[in-house]
C-alpha positions as CSV (number, residue, x, y, z in Angstrom):
1,X,-13.4,34.8,3.4
2,X,-12.2,33.0,0.2
3,X,-10.7,28.7,1.3
4,X,-8.2,28.1,-0.7
5,X,-8.2,24.8,-2.0
6,X,-4.2,23.2,-4.0
7,X,-4.7,19.6,-4.7
8,X,-0.7,18.8,-5.4
9,X,1.0,15.7,-5.3
10,X,3.9,15.0,-3.3
11,X,3.0,15.7,0.7
12,X,3.8,19.4,1.4
13,X,6.3,20.4,5.0
14,X,3.2,22.3,6.5
15,X,4.1,21.1,9.9
16,X,7.9,21.7,11.7
17,X,8.2,18.5,12.3
18,X,8.0,17.9,8.5
19,X,10.1,20.5,7.2
20,X,12.8,18.6,8.9
21,X,12.4,16.0,8.2
22,X,14.7,13.9,6.1
23,X,11.8,11.8,4.3
24,X,8.5,12.9,3.1
25,X,6.5,9.8,3.5
26,X,7.2,6.4,4.4
27,X,5.0,4.2,2.9
28,X,5.1,0.0,2.9
29,X,3.9,-2.3,0.3
30,X,2.5,-5.6,1.5
31,X,1.1,-7.8,-1.6
32,X,-1.0,-11.0,-0.4
33,X,0.3,-15.1,-1.8
34,X,-1.3,-17.1,0.2
35,X,-2.6,-20.1,-0.9
36,X,-5.7,-18.3,-2.8
37,X,-3.1,-16.4,-5.7
38,X,-2.0,-18.8,-8.1
39,X,1.2,-18.5,-9.8
40,X,-0.4,-15.9,-12.8
41,X,-2.4,-14.3,-11.0
42,X,1.3,-13.7,-8.2
43,X,2.9,-12.6,-12.1
44,X,-0.2,-9.6,-12.0
45,X,0.0,-8.2,-8.8
46,X,4.4,-8.0,-9.2
47,X,4.1,-6.6,-13.0
48,X,0.8,-4.5,-12.3
49,X,2.8,-1.9,-8.9
50,X,5.8,-1.6,-11.6
51,X,3.3,-0.3,-13.9
52,X,1.8,1.5,-11.6
53,X,5.1,3.3,-9.7
54,X,6.6,3.4,-13.1
55,X,3.1,5.6,-14.1
56,X,3.2,9.3,-15.6
57,X,1.1,10.3,-12.8
58,X,2.8,8.3,-9.7
59,X,6.8,8.8,-11.1
60,X,6.1,12.7,-11.0
61,X,4.6,12.6,-7.4
62,X,7.7,11.1,-6.8
63,X,10.2,13.3,-8.0
64,X,8.7,15.8,-6.4
65,X,10.8,17.4,-3.9
66,X,13.3,14.9,-3.5
67,X,15.7,17.0,-1.0
68,X,12.5,15.6,0.8
69,X,12.3,11.4,-0.9
70,X,9.1,8.7,-0.1
71,X,10.7,5.8,1.2
72,X,9.1,2.6,0.0
73,X,9.0,-1.1,0.5
74,X,8.1,-3.8,-0.2
75,X,6.8,-7.3,1.1
76,X,5.3,-10.0,0.4
77,X,2.9,-12.0,3.1
78,X,0.8,-15.5,3.4
79,X,0.9,-17.3,7.1
80,X,2.4,-16.2,10.6
81,X,6.1,-16.5,9.5
82,X,5.4,-15.7,5.8
83,X,7.0,-12.5,5.3
84,X,9.4,-11.5,3.2
85,X,11.2,-9.1,2.2
86,X,11.5,-8.0,-1.7
87,X,12.3,-4.3,-1.9
88,X,14.9,-3.3,1.0
89,X,14.0,0.2,2.6
90,X,14.5,2.6,-1.0
91,X,14.1,6.7,-1.3
92,X,13.2,7.5,-4.0
93,X,15.6,10.7,-5.3
94,X,15.7,10.4,-8.1
95,X,14.1,9.1,-12.0
96,X,17.3,6.3,-11.9
97,X,16.4,4.9,-8.1
98,X,13.4,4.8,-8.7
99,X,13.7,2.0,-12.2
100,X,16.7,0.5,-10.3
101,X,13.6,0.0,-7.9
102,X,11.6,-0.9,-11.1
103,X,13.7,-3.7,-11.4
104,X,14.7,-5.7,-8.8
105,X,10.7,-5.8,-8.2
106,X,10.2,-7.2,-11.4
107,X,12.8,-9.5,-11.4
108,X,10.8,-10.5,-8.1
109,X,9.7,-14.6,-8.6
110,X,7.1,-16.6,-7.0
111,X,8.5,-18.9,-3.8
112,X,6.8,-20.8,-1.4
113,X,4.8,-19.6,0.6
114,X,2.6,-20.9,3.6
115,X,-0.8,-20.8,2.1
116,X,-2.2,-19.1,4.9
117,X,-4.0,-16.3,5.5
118,X,-2.7,-14.1,8.1
119,X,-3.9,-10.4,7.7
120,X,-3.5,-9.6,10.8
121,X,0.2,-10.4,11.3
122,X,1.1,-9.3,8.1
123,X,-0.6,-5.4,8.7
124,X,1.8,-5.5,12.7
125,X,4.5,-6.8,10.4
126,X,4.5,-3.6,8.3
127,X,3.6,-1.3,11.6
128,X,6.8,-2.6,12.3
129,X,8.7,-2.0,9.1
130,X,6.9,1.9,9.1
131,X,9.2,2.0,12.8
132,X,12.8,1.5,11.6
133,X,11.4,5.5,9.8
134,X,11.7,7.7,12.5
135,X,13.5,10.3,10.3
136,X,10.0,10.0,7.8
137,X,6.9,13.0,8.7
138,X,4.4,10.1,8.1
139,X,3.7,6.6,7.8
140,X,2.0,5.0,5.0
141,X,1.4,1.1,5.3
142,X,-0.9,-0.7,2.0
143,X,-2.0,-3.7,1.9
144,X,-3.4,-5.7,-1.3
145,X,-5.3,-9.4,-0.3
146,X,-8.0,-10.5,-2.3
147,X,-9.1,-12.8,1.5
148,X,-10.6,-13.0,4.8
149,X,-7.3,-13.5,7.3
150,X,-7.9,-17.1,8.4
151,X,-5.2,-17.6,10.8
152,X,-3.3,-15.9,13.1
153,X,-4.4,-12.7,15.1
154,X,-7.4,-10.9,13.8
155,X,-7.2,-8.1,11.7
156,X,-8.9,-6.4,14.0
157,X,-6.7,-7.0,16.8
158,X,-3.8,-6.1,15.1
159,X,-5.6,-2.5,13.9
160,X,-5.9,-1.5,18.3
161,X,-2.3,-2.7,18.7
162,X,-1.3,-0.1,16.1
163,X,-3.9,2.9,16.9
164,X,-1.2,4.6,18.2
165,X,0.9,4.5,17.2
166,X,0.4,7.2,13.6
167,X,0.4,5.3,10.5
168,X,-1.7,4.7,8.5
169,X,-3.3,1.8,7.3
170,X,-4.8,0.8,3.6
171,X,-5.8,-1.1,2.3
172,X,-6.2,-2.3,-2.0
173,X,-9.6,-5.7,-2.4
174,X,-9.3,-8.7,-5.3
175,X,-12.5,-9.5,-7.0
176,X,-11.2,-13.6,-7.7
177,X,-12.9,-15.4,-10.5
178,X,-15.3,-18.3,-9.5
179,X,-16.2,-19.8,-13.3
180,X,-18.2,-22.9,-11.8
181,X,-20.9,-19.9,-10.5
182,X,-20.4,-17.2,-13.1
183,X,-18.5,-14.0,-12.3
184,X,-18.9,-13.1,-8.6
185,X,-16.4,-11.0,-8.2
186,X,-18.4,-8.2,-8.0
187,X,-20.0,-9.6,-5.1
188,X,-16.8,-10.5,-4.0
189,X,-15.3,-7.0,-4.9
190,X,-18.2,-5.4,-1.7
191,X,-17.6,-8.0,1.1
192,X,-13.8,-7.4,1.1
193,X,-14.4,-4.2,1.1
194,X,-16.7,-3.7,4.1
195,X,-13.9,-6.5,6.3
196,X,-11.3,-4.4,5.8
197,X,-13.1,-1.4,6.5
198,X,-14.4,-3.1,9.8
199,X,-11.3,-5.2,10.4
200,X,-9.0,-3.2,9.0
201,X,-7.8,0.1,8.0
202,X,-6.8,3.1,10.5
203,X,-7.3,6.5,10.7
204,X,-8.7,9.6,9.8
205,X,-7.7,9.7,5.7
206,X,-7.1,5.6,5.4
207,X,-9.6,4.8,2.3
208,X,-10.2,1.1,0.3
209,X,-9.5,0.8,-3.0
210,X,-10.8,-2.6,-4.6
211,X,-9.3,-4.3,-7.4
212,X,-12.6,-6.3,-9.3
213,X,-9.7,-9.2,-10.6
214,X,-5.7,-9.6,-11.2
215,X,-6.4,-8.3,-14.4
216,X,-7.5,-4.7,-12.9
217,X,-4.4,-5.0,-10.5
218,X,-2.4,-2.1,-12.0
219,X,-5.4,0.2,-12.5
220,X,-5.8,-0.8,-9.5
221,X,-2.7,0.7,-7.5
222,X,-2.0,3.3,-9.8
223,X,-5.1,5.1,-8.3
224,X,-4.5,3.8,-4.7
225,X,-1.0,5.3,-5.0
226,X,-2.5,8.0,-7.2
227,X,-4.4,9.0,-3.6
228,X,-2.2,8.2,-1.0
229,X,0.9,11.2,-2.5
230,X,-1.6,13.6,-3.5
231,X,-2.3,16.1,-0.8
232,X,-5.5,18.7,-0.2
233,X,-4.3,22.4,1.3
234,X,-6.4,24.3,2.3
235,X,-5.7,28.0,3.0
236,X,-8.2,30.3,4.4
237,X,-7.9,34.2,3.1
238,X,-9.4,37.5,4.0
């Protein structure tokens, strides 16, 4: 028996549902804009997301199977009542469509937001966005953040409530500088990664990506997107 593994970009239509789906993946990205994120860090997030989505590998992945595109939505989150869509649902059917979406994201500016970190609510809101796209074969929610939830429903409660929706929730955790105490980002990353694994991510193939700091956000986001848009296809030859 010879097992052949093919790493390919895009989600291949391996089931009847995927074969006839109008889009192959609904992808929702949630960006943390709570009080712990300053103006510089906010800009690094937005610019980093634009850089990651426009990178060669991710652009190529998004352009795979344009007749069954990835549909993308981006929102910002902070307190329990503070979630704002900055890129509405966009089917990435061509490079001009992607470029228009990137320009819209690039033009986003910092708004007033509540200081709280309502991670559980952000998860619920992101899942509700995914529910708007039953025409997509798979549904993925990405939550980026630099801290633990401190207000609203708890992330573990939200995750339990979403467990039967058939969605994947991945995390991107960001270390922050603590100049007075030295660079503690690695310790923060380890603790926050563990927190996300225990309370946030959902699904068989769910994972946590890490950015050592906001300066590393673009590279971390690109790694995460490449992984999410890649599927391991295997077959047995007898």
